[in-house]
C-alpha positions as CSV (number, residue, x, y, z in Angstrom):
1,M,19.3,82.0,57.7
2,R,19.7,80.8,60.8
3,V,18.6,76.5,61.2
4,T,17.5,76.0,64.4
5,N,17.0,72.8,66.2
6,S,13.6,72.6,65.6
7,M,13.7,73.4,61.5
8,I,15.7,70.0,61.7
9,F,13.3,68.2,63.6
10,D,10.8,69.3,61.2
11,R,12.2,67.9,58.7
12,V,13.8,65.4,59.5
13,I,10.3,64.3,60.9
14,T,8.7,64.8,57.8
15,Q,11.3,62.9,56.0
16,L,10.1,59.8,58.1
17,N,6.7,60.6,57.7
18,N,7.8,60.0,53.5
19,Q,9.0,57.0,54.3
20,Q,6.7,55.3,56.4
21,A,3.5,56.7,53.9
22,R,6.1,55.0,50.6
23,L,6.5,52.1,53.1
24,A,2.6,51.7,53.4
25,A,1.8,52.2,50.1
26,T,4.2,49.2,48.6
27,Q,2.7,47.3,51.8
28,E,-0.5,48.4,50.1
29,K,0.4,46.8,46.5
30,I,1.8,43.4,48.1
31,S,-1.8,43.1,49.7
32,S,-3.7,44.2,47.0
33,G,-1.7,42.8,43.6
34,Q,-2.1,46.0,42.1
35,N,0.4,48.4,40.6
36,L,-1.3,51.8,40.3
37,L,-3.7,52.3,43.6
38,K,-4.5,55.8,43.0
39,P,-4.5,57.8,39.1
40,S,-2.3,60.1,40.1
41,D,0.3,56.5,41.3
42,A,1.1,57.4,37.9
43,P,-0.7,59.5,34.9
44,D,0.3,58.5,32.1
45,Q,0.7,54.2,33.1
46,V,-3.2,55.3,33.9
47,A,-4.2,56.3,30.6
48,A,-2.6,53.8,28.7
49,L,-4.8,51.5,31.1
50,D,-8.0,52.8,30.7
51,R,-6.7,52.8,26.7
52,L,-5.9,49.4,26.4
53,E,-9.6,48.2,28.8
54,S,-11.1,49.5,26.3
55,R,-10.5,48.3,23.6
56,L,-10.9,45.2,26.1
57,R,-13.9,45.7,26.1
58,L,-15.2,46.5,22.4
59,T,-12.9,43.3,21.4
60,E,-15.3,41.2,23.9
61,R,-18.0,42.8,22.2
62,Y,-17.2,41.5,18.9
63,L,-16.9,37.8,20.2
64,S,-19.6,37.5,21.9
65,N,-21.1,39.0,18.2
66,I,-19.0,36.6,16.5
67,D,-20.5,33.9,18.3
68,S,-23.6,34.8,17.7
69,V,-22.8,34.7,13.8
70,K,-21.5,31.0,14.4
71,D,-24.7,30.2,16.2
72,K,-26.7,31.4,13.6
73,L,-24.5,30.5,10.4
74,N,-24.4,27.1,12.0
75,Q,-28.4,26.8,12.5
76,Q,-28.8,28.2,8.4
77,E,-26.1,25.1,7.1
78,L,-28.1,22.7,9.4
79,A,-31.5,23.7,7.7
80,V,-30.2,24.1,4.2
81,N,-28.1,20.9,4.3
82,T,-32.2,19.1,5.4
83,M,-33.1,21.0,2.2
84,N,-30.8,19.7,0.4
85,D,-31.4,16.2,1.2
86,D,-35.4,16.7,0.5
87,L,-35.3,18.2,-3.0
88,S,-32.5,15.1,-3.9
89,R,-35.2,12.6,-2.1
90,V,-37.5,14.0,-4.5
91,K,-35.5,13.9,-7.5
92,E,-35.0,10.2,-6.9
93,L,-38.8,9.6,-6.7
94,L,-39.8,11.3,-9.5
95,I,-36.5,9.0,-11.6
96,Q,-39.3,6.7,-10.4
97,G,-42.4,8.4,-11.1
98,A,-41.0,9.0,-14.7
99,N,-40.6,5.1,-15.5
100,G,-43.1,4.3,-18.0
101,T,-44.0,0.5,-16.3
102,L,-45.9,2.9,-13.5
103,D,-49.4,3.5,-12.8
104,S,-51.6,5.9,-11.6
105,S,-51.6,4.2,-8.0
106,A,-48.4,4.6,-7.9
107,R,-47.4,7.4,-9.4
108,G,-49.9,8.6,-6.2
109,A,-48.4,7.3,-3.8
110,L,-45.5,8.7,-4.7
111,A,-47.0,12.3,-4.5
112,I,-48.2,11.7,-1.5
113,E,-44.2,11.8,-0.4
114,L,-43.9,14.8,-2.4
115,K,-46.3,16.9,-0.2
116,E,-44.9,15.7,3.2
117,I,-41.6,17.0,2.1
118,Y,-43.4,19.9,1.2
119,N,-44.5,20.6,4.6
120,S,-41.2,19.9,5.6
121,M,-39.6,23.1,3.1
122,I,-42.5,24.9,4.7
123,S,-41.3,24.4,8.3
124,L,-37.6,24.5,7.5
125,G,-38.5,28.4,6.3
126,N,-40.3,28.9,9.5
127,R,-36.7,27.6,11.3
128,K,-35.5,29.6,14.7
129,D,-32.3,30.6,15.5
130,V,-30.8,29.8,19.2
131,D,-32.1,33.5,20.5
132,G,-35.5,32.6,18.7
133,T,-35.6,35.1,15.7
134,Y,-36.3,33.5,12.1
135,L,-33.2,32.4,10.3
136,F,-35.3,33.5,6.6
137,A,-37.5,36.4,7.0
138,G,-35.1,38.4,7.0
139,Y,-35.7,41.8,9.3
140,V,-39.2,40.7,10.1
141,Q,-39.3,38.9,13.3
142,D,-43.3,40.0,13.9
143,K,-44.3,36.1,12.1
144,A,-43.7,33.8,10.0
145,P,-42.4,34.2,6.7
146,F,-44.5,31.2,5.6
147,D,-47.9,30.6,7.3
148,F,-48.8,27.1,6.3
149,D,-52.4,27.8,5.4
150,E,-51.4,30.1,2.9
151,M,-48.8,27.6,1.4
152,K,-51.5,24.6,1.7
153,S,-53.9,26.6,-0.8
154,F,-50.6,27.4,-2.3
155,L,-50.2,23.9,-3.5
156,S,-53.7,23.4,-4.3
157,N,-54.4,26.4,-6.0
158,D,-54.8,26.0,-9.5
159,A,-53.9,29.7,-11.1
160,D,-50.0,30.9,-11.0
161,V,-49.4,32.0,-7.5
162,A,-45.9,34.2,-7.2
163,F,-43.7,33.3,-4.8
164,E,-44.2,37.1,-3.3
165,D,-48.2,36.4,-2.4
166,V,-46.5,33.8,0.2
167,Y,-44.0,34.8,1.0
168,Q,-44.1,37.1,4.6
169,G,-40.2,38.1,5.2
170,N,-39.0,40.6,3.4
171,D,-35.5,40.6,1.8
172,E,-33.3,42.6,4.0
173,I,-30.3,40.3,4.2
174,Q,-29.4,40.6,8.8
175,S,-25.9,42.2,9.2
176,V,-23.7,41.9,12.2
177,T,-20.9,44.0,13.2
178,V,-17.5,42.1,14.1
179,D,-15.1,44.4,13.5
180,D,-14.2,48.4,14.0
181,G,-16.4,49.7,10.3
182,Y,-16.8,46.0,9.1
183,H,-20.3,44.1,9.1
184,L,-20.6,40.6,8.4
185,E,-23.9,40.0,6.9
186,V,-25.2,36.5,7.9
187,G,-29.3,36.3,7.1
188,V,-30.5,34.4,4.3
189,P,-34.1,35.9,3.5
190,G,-36.1,33.4,2.8
191,S,-37.2,35.0,-0.7
192,Q,-33.2,34.3,-2.0
193,L,-33.0,30.3,-0.5
194,F,-36.1,29.3,-1.7
195,A,-36.7,31.6,-5.1
196,G,-34.8,33.2,-7.7
197,F,-33.3,30.8,-10.4
198,N,-35.0,29.8,-13.5
199,N,-37.4,26.6,-14.2
200,S,-35.7,24.0,-17.0
201,K,-38.1,26.4,-19.3
202,Q,-35.8,29.1,-18.8
203,D,-39.3,31.4,-18.3
204,P,-38.8,35.3,-17.8
205,E,-39.8,34.7,-14.0
206,P,-37.6,32.8,-11.8
207,T,-39.1,30.0,-9.9
208,S,-39.4,28.7,-6.8
209,I,-38.8,25.7,-4.7
210,F,-42.1,25.7,-4.0
211,A,-43.4,25.6,-7.1
212,V,-41.4,23.0,-8.3
213,I,-42.3,20.7,-6.0
214,K,-46.2,21.9,-6.4
215,L,-45.4,20.9,-10.2
216,A,-44.4,17.2,-9.2
217,I,-47.0,17.0,-7.7
218,N,-49.2,17.9,-9.7
219,G,-47.2,15.5,-12.4
220,L,-47.5,12.4,-10.6
221,E,-50.9,13.2,-9.7
222,E,-52.3,13.4,-13.2
223,N,-49.9,10.9,-14.6
224,D,-48.2,13.3,-16.7
225,V,-45.1,12.1,-17.5
226,E,-44.4,15.0,-19.6
227,K,-44.6,17.8,-16.1
228,I,-42.4,14.2,-14.5
229,A,-39.5,15.4,-16.6
230,Q,-39.7,18.3,-16.3
231,S,-39.6,18.4,-12.9
232,I,-36.5,16.3,-12.8
233,D,-34.8,19.1,-14.3
234,D,-36.3,22.0,-12.3
235,V,-35.3,19.9,-8.9
236,E,-31.7,20.0,-11.0
237,N,-31.9,23.8,-10.7
238,A,-33.5,23.9,-7.3
239,L,-30.3,21.2,-5.8
240,K,-27.6,23.9,-7.7
241,H,-28.9,27.1,-6.5
242,V,-29.5,25.5,-2.8
243,N,-25.8,24.2,-3.1
244,N,-24.4,27.8,-4.2
245,Q,-26.6,29.4,-0.9
246,L,-24.4,26.6,1.6
247,A,-21.2,27.5,-0.2
248,M,-22.6,30.8,0.7
249,I,-22.9,30.1,3.6
250,G,-19.6,28.1,5.0
251,S,-17.7,30.8,3.0
252,K,-19.1,33.3,5.5
253,S,-18.7,30.9,8.5
254,N,-15.1,30.7,7.4
255,T,-15.0,34.9,7.3
256,A,-16.0,34.4,11.0
257,E,-13.7,31.7,12.0
258,T,-10.8,33.9,11.2
259,Q,-12.6,37.1,13.1
260,L,-12.5,34.5,16.1
261,Q,-9.1,34.2,15.7
262,I,-8.3,37.8,14.7
263,H,-10.4,38.8,17.8
264,Q,-9.1,36.5,20.0
265,S,-5.1,37.0,19.7
266,R,-6.5,41.0,19.7
267,L,-7.6,40.2,23.2
268,D,-5.0,37.4,24.8
269,S,-2.5,41.1,24.2
270,Y,-4.6,43.0,25.8
271,E,-4.2,41.1,28.6
272,V,-1.3,40.4,29.0
273,A,-0.7,45.1,28.1
274,V,-3.0,45.5,30.7
275,S,-1.5,43.1,33.0
276,R,1.9,44.8,32.7
277,I,0.5,47.9,34.1
278,E,-1.9,46.9,35.9
279,D,-0.6,43.6,38.1
280,L,2.2,43.9,40.8
281,D,5.9,42.6,40.1
282,Y,5.9,41.0,43.6
283,A,9.5,40.4,43.5
284,S,10.8,43.7,43.1
285,A,7.8,45.3,45.1
286,V,9.5,42.7,47.8
287,T,12.4,43.5,47.3
288,E,11.8,47.8,47.6
289,L,9.7,47.1,50.8
290,K,12.9,45.6,52.6
291,N,15.1,48.2,51.0
292,Q,12.3,51.5,52.5
293,S,12.3,49.5,55.7
294,L,16.2,49.3,56.3
295,A,15.8,53.3,55.0
296,L,13.4,53.8,57.7
297,Q,14.9,52.7,60.1
298,A,17.9,53.8,59.5
299,G,15.9,57.5,60.1
300,Q,14.4,56.7,63.3
301,A,17.5,55.9,64.5
302,S,19.8,58.4,63.3
303,F,16.7,60.8,64.0
304,A,16.9,59.1,67.7
305,Q,20.7,59.7,68.3
306,I,20.3,63.7,66.6
307,S,16.9,63.8,69.1
308,N,19.3,63.8,71.3
309,L,22.6,66.3,70.5
310,S,21.6,69.5,72.6
311,L,22.8,72.0,74.7
312,F,21.3,70.6,77.5
313,N,23.0,67.0,77.2
314,Y,26.6,69.4,77.5
315,I,25.8,71.0,80.0
316,R,24.9,67.8,82.1
């Protein structure tokens, strides 16, 4: 096959154009700070980058879920701590009421404060988190778990009314996904927090905090020392129950914090890995740009010399 000057020139021009394209690509990388300008630059790295970014977005979603969990648990802890304080105050008032020197008028005054604590318990049961959802209603969110009017009727009703008849939530425990295949239970239904423990008589049916306070109020108003003494023991049981719930919330908070640290560590690793693939190594790129520029200049100079080598130059 005969090699003509035209073929040589075409080949050299193609090579110069390729060098010019590589130089332009390096300049664009330096300008953008990106190592990969298009998928065809490095298909395997682009695929790895897609996988990393997918995991990174999922980890960010888990972190957001955990932040929501921690907020909810913090609100629960505040509410249950207040319940604990209120029940401790109920116990103090009952111990005062058990004093044999008190008359019915003095015990009636103590009952008035207990009624305020009873109302406070209703408010705590209806507390919401930062997202506006009820903390102690299970998955029922269209109404408050405790209706004030019904709860006041419960207090004034002489007949025994079951907790289930006044609680408007359900027993479902809310859960949030905090890792692949891992759901953390964060909800505390009112039926679990306010009820489900035995009174001092060890009746077959469990009692509730509202029933305990109701008995205490009745004992003080009726000047019934026996009821007051039973109420002290019942309140002690209620305190143990509430403290158990508080410990459970604390355990969940610790788990959420552990998950937070795990995902934060993962997120940092993913971000470093993404940066290694995606971000440009400026020092190497500048060196490469200089080498490409020198190679292009050398190629252009050689082409200029070659283009002048023809038979007509020698004829002249």
